[in-house]
Every structure is written in structure tokens, then in C-alpha cells.
C-alpha positions, -999 to 999 in steps of 0.1 A, spaced: -530 259 -622 -564 275 -622 -562 313 -628 -587 338 -618 -590 373 -631 -601 397 -604 -613 432 -608 -613 448 -574 -630 481 -569 -619 498 -537 -635 530 -524 -613 550 -501 -628 572 -475 -610 605 -476 -614 637 -458 -639 661 -474 -622 683 -501 -638 714 -488 -660 727 -462 -693 736 -480 -707 770 -475 -736 789 -487 -734 805 -522 -731 839 -507 -700 830 -488 -681 811 -515 -664 842 -530 -644 850 -499 -633 814 -488 -596 806 -495 -587 777 -471 -586 740 -481 -583 707 -462 -551 686 -462 -542 673 -497 -558 703 -515 -547 737 -524 -566 769 -533 -569 775 -571 -571 813 -576 -584 810 -611 -612 786 -604 -618 799 -569 -620 762 -557 -598 737 -539 -576 716 -562 -561 683 -554 -523 683 -548 -503 656 -567 -480 644 -540 -462 620 -564 -449 651 -582 -444 675 -553 -428 651 -527 -393 639 -537 -391 601 -534 -426 598 -519 -423 560 -522 -390 542 -519 -377 508 -528 -400 486 -549 -430 508 -541 -447 531 -566 -465 563 -559 -501 566 -570 -519 600 -565 -555 602 -555 -577 630 -542 -565 643 -509 -535 620 -507 -514 593 -524 -507 556 -522 -475 535 -523 -482 502 -539 -460 475 -553 -446 481 -587 -457 446 -598 -494 455 -594 -513 466 -625 -533 496 -616 -561 513 -636 -574 545 -622 -609 559 -628 -613 589 -650 -606 622 -633 -637 642 -625 -641 674 -643 -626 706 -629 -644 719 -600 -647 752 -618 -668 738 -645 -699 718 -637 -694 685 -654 -728 671 -644 -758 689 -660 -780 703 -635 -817 700 -642 -839 729 -634 -859 709 -609 -826 695 -592 -815 712 -560 -783 731 -561 -752 711 -548 -724 733 -537 -699 703 -531 -675 689 -557 -685 660 -579 -686 628 -559 -697 646 -527 -731 655 -514 -741 682 -490 -749 672 -454 -755 701 -432 -725 724 -435 -701 697 -448 -696 676 -479 -698 639 -475 -684 615 -502 -709 590 -517 -691 556 -516 -697 526 -537 -721 541 -563 -727 522 -595 -695 516 -615 -677 533 -585 -681 566 -602 -682 599 -582 -658 585 -556 -620 579 -554 -616 546 -572 -586 523 -577 -590 492 -598 -564 466 -592 -561 443 -621 -542 413 -607 -535 384 -629 -531 347 -619 -542 350 -583 -555 319 -566 -592 321 -557 -584 314 -520 -558 342 -519 -582 371 -527 -589 379 -491 -552 376 -482 -543 399 -511 -568 425 -500 -553 425 -464 -518 427 -478 -527 457 -500 -540 477 -470 -514 466 -443 -477 473 -442 -455 446 -457 -421 439 -442 -402 436 -474 -369 429 -455 -383 399 -437 -400 385 -469 -369 391 -490 -389 414 -513 -361 441 -515 -333 448 -539 -307 458 -514 -272 448 -522 -255 420 -501 -234 447 -485 -264 468 -475 -289 465 -447 -326 465 -455 -346 488 -432 -384 483 -432 -405 515 -431 -443 520 -433 -453 512 -468 -418 507 -481 -382 500 -471 -348 516 -474 -313 502 -481 -287 515 -458 -250 508 -453 -239 494 -419 -220 516 -395 -184 520 -407 -194 518 -444 -201 545 -469 -222 541 -501 -201 544 -533 -224 537 -563 -246 509 -552 -221 492 -530 -211 498 -494 -174 503 -490 -156 501 -456 -145 534 -442 -108 535 -433 -112 554 -400 -74 552 -396 -70 580 -421 -86 604 -397 -60 598 -369 -84 588 -343 -57 568 -324 -28 583 -305 -4 555 -314 -14 528 -338 -47 523 -357 -59 490 -370 -87 492 -395 -112 463 -396 -143 459 -417 -169 484 -405 -148 496 -376 -113 502 -363 -93 496 -331 -65 514 -314 -33 499 -302 -5 513 -280 32 509 -282 49 486 -257 49 503 -223 15 520 -228 -21 509 -225 -54 522 -238 -71 549 -218 -107 548 -210 -116 565 -243 -100 535 -262 -80 559 -283 -54 576 -261 -25 558 -246 -13 562 -211 20 551 -196 21 517 -178 41 516 -145 58 483 -151 75 485 -117 40 481 -100 30 454 -124 57 429 -117 86 441 -139 113 414 -141 140 435 -124 159 415 -99 168 443 -76 157 479 -84 131 491 -109 127 527 -121 96 535 -142 100 559 -171 77 572 -199 69 541 -220 94 518 -205 113 510 -173 149 506 -162 165 480 -140 193 489 -117 214 470 -92 225 476 -57 261 486 -49 284 456 -54 264 442 -84 266 446 -121 235 446 -144 235 414 -165 234 413 -203 196 407 -202 191 440 -185 171 425 -156 194 403 -135 222 415 -112 255 397 -110 278 400 -80 310 420 -86 341 402 -74 360 432 -60 388 410 -48 398 402 -84 402 438 -93 431 446 -70 454 430 -45 457 461 -25 421 462 -12 431 442 19 464 441 38 462 403 42 433 386 24 402 398 5 370 377 8 343 383 -18 307 383 -5 274 389 -23 273 426 -31 304 434 -11 338 422 1 355 420 34 391 418 47 403 392 71 435 389 90 456 358 99 457 342 133 472 364 159 461 396 141 429 417 142 413 440 117 422 477 120 395 497 103 383 478 72 414 466 55 445 468 78 457 441 102 474 447 135 490 423 159 470 411 189 490 415 221 481 383 238 502 392 268 479 422 275 446 406 266 454 375 288 450 350 260 485 335 264 493 301 277 523 310 299 525 293 332 542 300 366 578 310 364 573 322 328 571 356 312 549 363 282 567 380 254 544 394 226 557 390 190 541 396 156 513 371 151 517 354 185 536 353 217 564 335 234 566 321 270 601 325 283 615 315 317 617 344 341 652 332 352 674 326 322 707 329 340 729 299 335 758 290 358 782 306 366 758 336 361 734 345 388 702 365 385 703 399 401 671 413 386 643 402 363 663 403 331 699 407 343 725 381 352 761 387 364 791 365 367 809 372 400 846 380 397 853 358 427 845 328 405 875 317 385 853 307 355 840 342 351 874 356 341 869 351 304 831 358 304 812 390 302 805 406 336 768 409 329 741 396 305 709 416 300 680 398 283 659 417 258 632 407 233 619 423 201 598 415 171 601 427 135 580 421 104 590 400 74 604 416 43 614 448 60 632 472 39 670 472 44 693 486 57 670 493 86 678 504 122 661 480 145 676 483 180 697 509 199 722 499 225 729 523 253 755 520 280 741 522 316 774 527 334 806 542 322 840 544 339 858 577 338 883 578 309 871 545 295 866 538 258 836 517 248 833 496 216 803 476 204 802 443 184 780 413 176 796 386 196 773 357 187 743 348 165 750 365 132 765 336 113 750 348 80 760 384 83 724 396 83 730 423 109 758 447 118 766 473 145 769 510 138 784 529 167 769 562 174 791 575 201 811 563 231 781 551 249 756 540 223 753 520 191 727 509 166 719 474 155 711 475 118 693 449 97 715 444 66 694 419 47 657 413 42 645 384 63 614 364 61 596 348 91 586 332 111 621 331 124 640 338 157 675 352 160 694 354 194 721 380 191 748 387 218 756 424 215 787 431 234 800 464 247 838 463 256 851 490 280 888 497 283 903 522 308 940 530 302 942 549 334 937 520 356 946 493 331 912 478 333 890 460 307 855 446 311 825 437 289 788 433 292 764 416 268 729 424 257 713 391 247 687 402 222 660 378 209 648 390 176 615 374 164 606 378 127 569 377 121 553 356 93 539 387 75 550 421 63 527 438 88 
């Protein structure tokens, strides 16, 4: 490689150090231009060494070089030789010949009107601000490029000419660069260390620290507010909560509830039907039917619902729903009806009214038979408590001085009934044993009348048809 040693002499145009005045006015002048300060002792303007007075005038790999009226930031790798300082402005360093005109300006400047103008590029670059750059091993063709680089800003960050740590960011500035830590990092020593923002309780609920930043999280049932730090309640009921029936929002959560007749399932969301019928056999008088969320009571055929749980017999004879024909009479019983002949008198009895038959005394066959038979009908429920009075017998005609007695003449083969006489003209039919229907009993209840005065005895029968219903209601 061919090396060239270059000695570069650069003259910098700077502002005049002072504003020149006539000798008569110099004693009272105390103002200086930028880069100079007034020296009380010498009564002249003295250059300020910015490299000493400005803290960190040059940063990074740049080095501060003072010159008259300012300073330069140049790479540390450059070898710099400065020209000898001119003598103090208070002492004339250049001998003045008697025949030479008086120059009121500092060394290196000449008077031009009322101002001092620097004389640039004199021999050996003296009497001007000179900087000699002694640069070794520079290619011949790079001299011009080097000159441009020296007097234009270099982006050290882009050219990777910085000494920033991998954790730092290189920031280019005019004439130099700075090493800064990214947001979320702090400089400890020469390294950038992540700041744990979670220590400062920025988040309302949970804070998650990440390199260079942090994020806030909310507990279940909450969501981040617009500031990304606070947490606000989420109305799950409006956002499709999995409640099967009813949803109630609360702070940070929600509750599922069920309609009446349902139980909340183990998962807390679903609703299961309650089988009310399985809890009690007394909910309904006859039968309980479970339905989704409720129950209902039903009654057997021939009955209708009374209220919500009781059953009562339907009187088909009154509602006209019976099937009785001509010559028949409808008799209502528990759970149904019976159609009986309107004339139930059998020979030798003859019908004298709707339900009454008599046996005429003129007929020889009536001698040992009751004088009259009256047909009556009644219905009782199954499993009726016993003993129970079920029918009262009442004499309709009484002979004077006659004695009346009552008995069950026919139909009580199993001794399920008995007669309790109340007085001379009435008696009570009593159910002695519990009976279960459906069943029909036909009882002949006889009243025997004896008159000792006229030596007369007669009897009459009440033929009672007892229908036992199929149910206890």
C-alpha cells in the first residue's frame, strides 16, 4: 500500500476578536465579541478556552480543540498540531518600526475602516488561526474526501464509529453522538438495565414486567379501562354468560339463578327440573304429574279438579253427559252414574209413585210380604272410616199406639252394616266395616209396626242401593 504523508494547513475564518477603535477611545471600551472576554489587566479582549469552561463540550469519540473565538470537536484518532499562540495582546510581540503605521488590531488582524479583518493564508500560515492535521497513511485519492469529512458532520451511529454498548442506543448529534438507554431502561454503570415498572404500582390489579416496558392485566370478571391501567367490571350477563335461565351481574363476577321449579346444577350454570311429585304423596288428592318447572294434579275419570289439588265427583245426571234412555232414571254415584228403570216394582207389587211400590192386601200372595217398598239410592267413598252413620230411616206414617222396630232384612250377608234405632219412628244405618269400591250393595231396611190395641202388624221396606266409589274421595 502506498502511503502519503499530508500536512494540511487550514485557515478558519472567524469573527473579529474586537471592534477596532481609535487610540483615544481604547481606554473606555469593555465589550468583546463572542468567544472572547475582557481582560481587566491587559485592557484587551482575551480568547475563552471553551474546552475548559464548557463541561463535556465534545462527546463520544470526539475531542475538543480550542481556537480563537471558538472550539472544534474532532476525532480522537486525528493527530493535531496547533500553531504557536500569538503573544498576549497586552504586549506587542511584533516590533513596530518607526516608519510603520500604527495597527490597533491584535496580531493576525489588520485594520480595515473601523473593524479588524483577519489576514488568511499568509506564509507559513502565521498570524491566523491555524490547525495542522498530521494524518498518516492516507490514500492519495482520499485527500479531498478527508477534507470534506473533517468539515461536515459525520453520522457515527450509521458508520458504526461509536462505542455505545449493545444495550444502548446511539444518537447522532452535530459533531458528535450520544449513547442513551431505550425507554424503559436505566443506565447502571455502562449497561442499560430494564426498569421494573411493576414496583411503582402502576396497575390496579396485576402488573407484568417485560423488557423495556410493562403491561397491566385484570382479574377474571374485569377488563382494562381506557387508560390501560385501571380495571372495570365486566357485565357478563350482557356478554353471553352461560346461564341457562337467569343471570345476575355482580362486581367482578356473575350469578346464575333458576326459575321456580328448577334447581341450579352442579356446574352453576344449568337448571334442572325439580320433581315435586317425588317429594310428597299429599300434593295431589289423586295423582301428581311432574312438568318442566312445575307440577299439576289430575283426577280420575268421572271426577274434576277442585282448585289445584282436590278432586270432586262429576254429576253426569245434572250435566247431561249420561247415557240413560227412555224409561230410565239417572242416578249419580262417585266416579260415574247408573241408569235404573223408572218402574222397579215386581209382581205382585204395583207402582203407585216414582219410587214406591205396594202390595195390595186383596192379593193372597201379599200376605207375607211388606206392604210397601220404597227405592232409594246413595253413594259412599271407599275406605270410609268406621263405624260411620251413612243413612237415616224415617217413618212416614205411624198408627196410634203402634210400636216400630227396624232391621236389615236382606243384603248384609257379611255383616258390614247394622241398624241403630234412634226412637220409635227413626233409625240409622251404620257402616260397620271399611269397604272398598267400586261395589254395590242392595239393602232391604225394614220397619215393622205392631199395634196391640187393634191386634195389627204390618211392615214396609226401604230398598237402599249403596254404591261404593273406587276412590276415597
